[in-house]
C-alpha positions as CSV (number, residue, x, y, z in Angstrom):
1,M,40.4,145.7,111.0
2,Q,41.0,148.1,108.1
3,Q,41.5,147.1,104.4
4,Q,43.2,149.2,101.7
5,Q,40.6,148.7,98.9
6,Y,36.9,148.1,99.5
7,I,35.4,145.4,97.3
8,E,31.7,145.9,96.5
9,F,29.7,142.7,96.9
10,K,26.3,144.0,96.0
11,K,26.6,144.3,92.2
12,Q,26.2,142.1,89.1
13,R,29.2,140.2,87.9
14,E,30.2,138.0,85.0
15,L,31.9,134.6,85.6
16,G,35.4,136.0,85.3
17,E,34.6,138.9,87.6
18,I,33.2,136.6,90.3
19,L,36.4,134.5,90.2
20,S,38.8,137.4,90.2
21,D,37.0,139.3,92.9
22,S,36.8,136.2,95.1
23,F,40.6,135.8,95.0
24,G,41.0,139.5,95.3
25,F,38.9,139.6,98.4
26,I,40.9,136.8,100.0
27,R,44.2,138.4,99.0
28,S,43.3,141.8,100.4
29,Q,41.7,140.4,103.6
30,F,44.2,137.6,104.1
31,K,45.5,138.3,107.6
32,P,42.3,139.5,109.3
33,F,40.1,137.0,107.4
34,F,42.1,133.9,108.3
35,G,42.9,135.3,111.7
36,T,39.2,135.5,112.5
37,I,38.7,132.0,111.2
38,L,41.5,130.6,113.3
39,R,40.3,132.5,116.4
40,I,36.7,131.1,116.1
41,V,37.2,127.7,114.4
42,G,40.9,126.9,115.3
43,P,40.2,124.9,118.5
44,Y,37.5,122.9,116.7
45,I,39.9,122.2,113.7
46,L,42.5,121.0,116.2
47,V,39.9,118.6,117.8
48,M,39.0,117.4,114.3
49,L,42.6,116.7,113.3
50,I,43.2,114.8,116.6
51,S,40.0,112.8,116.1
52,M,41.1,112.0,112.5
53,G,44.5,110.8,113.8
54,F,42.8,108.7,116.5
55,Y,40.5,107.2,113.8
56,M,43.3,106.4,111.4
57,Y,45.4,104.9,114.2
58,T,42.4,102.7,115.2
59,I,42.0,101.6,111.5
60,G,45.7,100.7,111.6
61,D,45.0,98.2,114.4
62,I,42.8,96.3,111.9
63,F,45.6,96.0,109.3
64,N,48.3,95.2,111.9
65,L,49.1,91.9,110.3
66,S,52.0,91.2,112.6
67,A,49.8,91.3,115.7
68,I,46.9,89.1,114.4
69,G,46.2,86.3,116.8
70,S,48.4,87.7,119.5
71,S,47.8,89.8,122.5
72,G,49.5,92.7,120.8
73,N,46.5,93.5,118.6
74,S,44.6,96.2,120.4
75,Y,41.7,96.5,118.0
76,S,38.4,97.0,119.8
77,P,35.0,97.5,118.1
78,A,33.9,99.8,120.9
79,I,37.0,102.0,120.4
80,M,36.3,102.0,116.6
81,I,32.8,103.3,117.2
82,I,34.1,106.0,119.5
83,A,36.7,107.0,116.9
84,I,34.1,107.2,114.1
85,L,31.6,109.3,116.3
86,A,34.4,111.6,117.5
87,L,35.6,112.2,113.9
88,F,32.0,112.7,112.6
89,A,31.0,115.2,115.3
90,S,34.2,117.2,115.3
91,S,34.2,117.4,111.4
92,I,30.6,118.6,111.3
93,T,31.2,121.2,114.0
94,A,34.4,122.5,112.4
95,Y,32.9,122.8,108.9
96,V,29.7,124.4,110.1
97,L,31.6,127.0,112.2
98,A,34.0,127.7,109.3
99,Q,31.1,128.2,106.9
100,G,29.4,130.5,109.4
101,T,32.5,132.4,110.1
102,V,33.2,133.1,106.4
103,L,29.6,134.3,105.7
104,H,29.4,136.4,108.9
105,Y,32.8,137.9,108.2
106,I,31.6,139.0,104.8
107,K,28.4,140.3,106.3
108,S,30.3,142.4,108.9
109,Y,32.7,143.6,106.1
110,I,29.7,144.8,104.0
111,D,27.8,146.3,107.0
112,N,30.9,148.3,108.1
113,N,32.1,149.4,104.7
114,G,35.3,147.3,104.6
115,K,35.9,147.0,108.4
116,T,34.9,144.0,110.5
117,V,33.8,143.7,114.1
118,F,35.0,140.4,115.6
119,E,32.4,140.4,118.4
120,D,29.6,140.7,115.8
121,I,31.1,137.9,113.7
122,R,31.5,135.5,116.7
123,G,28.0,136.3,117.9
124,G,26.5,135.7,114.5
125,V,28.4,132.4,114.1
126,Y,27.3,130.9,117.4
127,G,23.8,132.3,117.1
128,S,23.2,130.7,113.7
129,F,24.9,127.4,114.5
130,W,21.8,125.3,114.8
131,S,20.2,126.9,111.8
132,F,23.2,125.9,109.8
133,I,22.9,122.4,111.1
134,G,19.3,122.2,110.2
135,L,19.8,123.6,106.8
136,G,22.8,121.4,106.2
137,F,20.7,118.4,107.1
138,L,18.0,119.4,104.6
139,V,20.6,120.1,101.8
140,G,22.5,116.9,102.5
141,L,19.3,114.8,102.5
142,S,18.0,116.4,99.3
143,V,21.3,116.2,97.3
144,G,21.9,112.6,98.6
145,A,18.5,111.5,97.6
146,G,19.0,113.1,94.2
147,L,22.3,111.4,93.7
148,M,20.8,108.0,94.6
149,L,17.9,108.4,92.1
150,C,20.0,109.0,89.0
151,F,23.0,111.2,90.0
152,I,21.9,114.1,87.7
153,P,19.0,115.2,90.0
154,G,21.6,115.4,92.8
155,I,23.8,117.8,90.8
156,Y,20.7,119.8,89.7
157,L,19.7,120.3,93.4
158,A,23.2,120.9,94.7
159,I,23.7,124.1,92.6
160,P,20.8,126.2,93.9
161,L,21.1,124.7,97.5
162,S,24.8,125.8,97.6
163,I,23.6,129.4,98.0
164,S,21.0,128.6,100.6
165,F,23.5,129.2,103.5
166,A,24.3,132.7,102.1
167,I,20.6,133.4,102.0
168,L,20.3,132.4,105.6
169,V,22.9,134.9,106.7
170,F,22.6,137.8,104.3
171,L,18.8,137.9,103.9
172,K,18.2,136.7,107.5
173,K,15.7,134.1,106.4
174,D,14.9,131.0,108.5
175,T,16.0,127.5,107.5
176,M,13.0,126.5,105.4
177,D,12.7,129.9,103.7
178,S,16.4,129.8,102.8
179,Y,16.0,126.3,101.4
180,Q,13.0,127.3,99.2
181,Y,14.2,130.8,98.2
182,S,17.5,129.4,96.7
183,F,15.4,127.8,93.9
184,T,13.7,131.1,93.2
185,L,16.9,133.1,93.2
186,I,18.8,130.9,90.9
187,K,15.9,130.6,88.3
188,E,17.2,131.2,84.8
189,N,20.8,131.4,86.1
190,W,21.4,127.7,86.8
191,W,24.0,127.1,84.1
192,I,26.2,130.1,84.8
193,T,26.2,129.3,88.5
194,F,27.1,125.7,87.6
195,A,30.0,126.8,85.4
196,T,31.3,129.2,88.1
197,L,31.2,126.6,90.9
198,M,32.7,123.9,88.6
199,V,35.7,126.2,87.8
200,V,36.3,126.8,91.5
201,Y,35.8,123.1,92.3
202,I,38.5,122.2,89.8
203,I,40.9,124.8,91.3
204,V,40.3,123.5,94.8
205,I,40.6,119.8,93.8
206,I,43.9,120.4,92.0
207,A,45.4,122.4,94.9
208,T,44.2,119.8,97.4
209,Y,45.7,117.0,95.4
210,A,49.0,118.8,95.2
211,F,49.2,119.2,98.9
212,S,48.2,115.6,99.5
213,L,51.0,114.2,97.3
214,P,53.7,114.1,100.1
215,G,51.5,111.8,102.2
216,V,50.7,109.6,99.2
217,I,54.4,109.4,98.2
218,Y,55.5,108.6,101.7
219,M,52.8,105.9,102.0
220,W,54.0,104.3,98.7
221,A,57.6,104.4,99.8
222,K,56.8,102.9,103.2
223,M,54.9,100.1,101.5
224,G,57.8,99.4,99.1
225,V,56.0,100.3,95.9
226,F,59.0,102.2,94.5
227,S,61.6,99.6,95.5
228,G,59.4,96.6,94.4
229,E,60.0,94.9,97.8
230,M,56.6,95.0,99.4
231,D,56.5,93.6,102.9
232,A,53.2,92.6,104.5
233,E,54.2,94.2,107.8
234,N,54.8,97.5,106.1
235,L,51.4,97.6,104.3
236,N,50.0,99.3,107.4
237,V,51.0,102.9,107.5
238,F,48.1,104.1,109.6
239,N,50.1,103.7,112.8
240,D,53.1,105.6,111.4
241,P,53.5,109.0,113.1
242,V,55.1,110.6,110.0
243,Y,52.2,109.5,107.8
244,L,49.6,110.7,110.3
245,L,51.3,114.1,110.5
246,L,51.4,114.5,106.7
247,N,47.8,113.4,106.4
248,A,46.8,116.0,109.1
249,V,48.6,118.8,107.2
250,S,46.9,117.7,104.0
251,T,43.5,117.7,105.7
252,L,44.1,121.1,107.2
253,I,45.1,122.5,103.7
254,Q,42.0,120.9,102.2
255,F,39.8,122.5,105.0
256,L,41.3,125.9,104.3
257,M,41.0,125.6,100.5
258,N,37.2,125.0,100.8
259,I,37.1,128.6,102.1
260,I,37.7,129.8,98.5
261,L,34.5,128.0,97.5
262,L,32.6,129.7,100.3
263,V,33.8,133.1,99.3
264,T,32.9,132.4,95.7
265,T,29.4,131.2,96.7
266,S,28.9,134.6,98.5
267,F,29.7,136.5,95.3
268,I,27.4,134.3,93.4
269,F,24.6,135.0,95.8
270,F,25.0,138.7,95.6
271,N,25.2,138.5,91.8
272,L,21.9,136.6,91.6
273,N,20.3,138.8,94.2
274,E,21.3,141.9,92.4
275,K,19.9,140.6,89.1
276,K,16.5,139.8,90.8
277,N,16.1,142.5,93.4
278,F,18.6,145.3,92.5
279,T,19.3,145.7,96.2
280,G,22.8,147.2,95.8
281,T,21.7,149.5,93.0
282,F,18.9,151.0,95.1
283,E,21.2,151.4,98.1
284,R,23.8,153.3,95.9
285,I,21.0,155.5,94.5
286,D,19.8,156.2,98.0
287,N,23.3,157.1,99.2
288,I,23.7,159.5,96.2
289,G,20.5,161.2,97.2
290,K,21.6,161.6,100.8
291,S,24.9,163.0,99.7
292,T,23.2,165.5,97.4
293,E,20.9,166.6,100.3
294,D,23.9,167.1,102.6
């Protein structure tokens, strides 16, 4: 896969440069980037969407007022538990593989000076899967505990830990070292990292909300909100095929929009790493020396 203009990751950037280069990278690598994501993660995304539809359809059986007390109500606690477990497992798998694919794609891009090797990306993604699961558990537990304590500690922890996955891939550290080193790397740069992530979060949330509007409008119309003639039998839209399809499309768009955040997090990592370790600077000096000798 060949790109027209190489984007250097290993250099210091201001907030505006991080944002512009994140979108610039996605734009220049759009086809090979998303093509790689779909080849690796596509089947798992499909399973996640099917599981979500199954879960929502099961939820619909609870609100099926017309079937209450009759044999037509097919609600079953056992089926509900299966639906929840299927959705949870498929969502975790899809999101972990997507995160791994984005980071390993960028790693391959850097290692090969703008080209990517699909076999290396796929091998890296599956090889680091359980490390991502373990690190995700630690991050989720830490941030969750922080949010429960007083909310603010959760936000404070979430910022450094957001780059721990990039540390795992780019610095090849193990789970615990990645977790611990994220606090060292972000020291004295917490606020600028927070501001950068906040801007991207706002962009992602607005875009996601825009794509979810068709499903919301259809649900309101189905329930009679616009006409003012609400019918108890129409309050349940979870069994409606059109609503399920619109919701699946919205979920897929939301899933893909999160990739913007992952790319931005990679640029943030390299910016912080360059400020602390000057890795890219030393590599460029070394390459100049080698070119001079040649």
